[in-house]
C-alpha positions in Angstrom: 0.1 0.1 -0.1 1.4 3.3 -1.0 1.5 6.1 1.4 2.6 9.9 0.9 5.9 10.5 2.4 4.6 13.2 4.8 2.0 10.8 6.1 4.5 8.0 6.7 6.9 10.4 8.3 4.0 11.7 10.7 3.1 8.2 11.5 6.7 7.4 12.5 7.4 10.6 14.5 4.2 10.6 16.6 4.9 7.2 18.5 8.6 8.4 19.0 7.5 11.8 20.4 5.1 10.0 22.8 8.0 7.6 23.9 10.1 10.7 24.5 7.4 12.8 26.3 6.2 10.1 28.7 9.1 10.4 31.1 8.8 14.2 31.2 5.1 14.0 32.1 6.1 12.6 35.5 8.5 15.4 36.1 5.8 17.9 35.4 3.6 17.1 38.2 5.2 19.3 40.6 5.4 16.7 43.5 7.7 18.0 46.1 10.3 15.7 47.4 11.0 16.1 51.1 14.4 16.9 52.6 14.6 13.3 53.9 15.0 12.2 50.2 17.5 14.9 49.3 21.0 13.7 48.2 24.2 15.2 49.7 24.7 17.4 46.6 21.4 19.2 47.3 22.2 20.4 50.9 26.0 21.3 51.8 26.9 22.7 55.2 29.4 25.6 54.7 29.6 26.8 58.3 27.7 26.0 61.6 24.6 27.8 60.6 25.0 28.4 56.9 24.1 25.8 54.2 24.0 25.9 50.4 20.7 24.3 49.4 19.8 23.3 45.9 16.4 22.3 44.4 15.7 20.9 41.0 12.4 20.4 39.2 11.3 19.8 35.6 11.7 22.9 33.2 7.9 22.6 32.9 7.5 23.9 36.4 6.8 27.5 37.0 9.3 29.8 38.7 6.7 30.2 41.5 6.4 26.5 42.1 10.2 26.1 42.2 10.4 29.0 44.8 7.8 27.5 47.0 9.6 24.1 46.8 13.0 25.9 47.8 11.4 27.8 50.6 9.9 24.6 51.9 13.2 22.6 51.7 15.1 25.5 53.7 12.3 25.5 56.3 12.6 21.8 56.7 16.4 22.1 57.0 15.9 24.8 59.5 13.8 22.9 61.9 15.9 19.7 61.3 18.9 21.5 62.5 17.2 23.1 65.5 16.7 26.5 64.2 13.7 28.9 63.9 14.2 31.4 61.2 16.2 31.4 57.8 17.5 33.9 55.5 18.2 33.3 51.7 21.0 34.9 49.8 23.3 34.5 46.8 20.7 32.9 44.4 21.9 31.0 41.4 19.2 29.9 38.7 19.9 27.7 35.9 17.4 26.7 33.3 17.9 23.8 30.8 16.3 20.5 30.6 15.5 21.1 34.2 14.9 24.1 36.5 17.5 24.4 39.3 18.1 27.0 41.8 20.7 27.0 44.5 20.8 29.3 47.5 22.9 30.2 50.5 20.8 29.8 53.6 21.7 31.2 57.0 19.8 29.7 60.1 18.9 31.6 63.2 17.6 30.3 66.7 15.3 31.8 69.3 14.1 35.3 69.0 13.9 36.8 65.6 17.1 38.9 65.1 16.5 42.5 64.7 17.7 44.5 61.8 16.8 44.9 58.1 17.2 41.3 57.3 14.4 39.5 55.6 13.9 36.3 57.7 11.5 33.5 57.1 9.8 31.7 60.1 10.3 28.0 59.2 7.2 26.9 61.0 5.0 29.4 59.2 6.5 28.3 55.8 5.8 24.6 56.4 2.2 25.3 57.8 1.8 27.9 55.0 -1.1 28.6 52.6 0.4 27.1 49.7 1.6 30.5 48.4 5.0 31.7 48.2 5.9 32.8 51.9 6.6 36.5 52.8 9.7 37.4 54.9 8.9 38.3 58.4 
């Protein structure tokens, strides 16, 4: 049976594209992976109360969803290490086949430090409303 070359190419390409897109669909769900599942390259201690935290998601996830996941990861780290507040600095974003953000996170205990530093309350971030947390 004769088939037009464009039709044949279309019939061959569609299944191949579906096969390639299927693994990406799982990445696009936006499911948060808890800190307990993080690898050692995702959380690195730099000083006693300073860490480098990296979070990766599919390139199909919005920047807002990535920011929410990063804040959640930092809040989990803060509470796990026995601290109450965290401050984010030195952000580094990379967008390619995946979306990746790395931040330097400074942790604080006890009363909220005074001054002009934007601090996040870890308990509020984890108990949050689902929106990007606002600094305290």
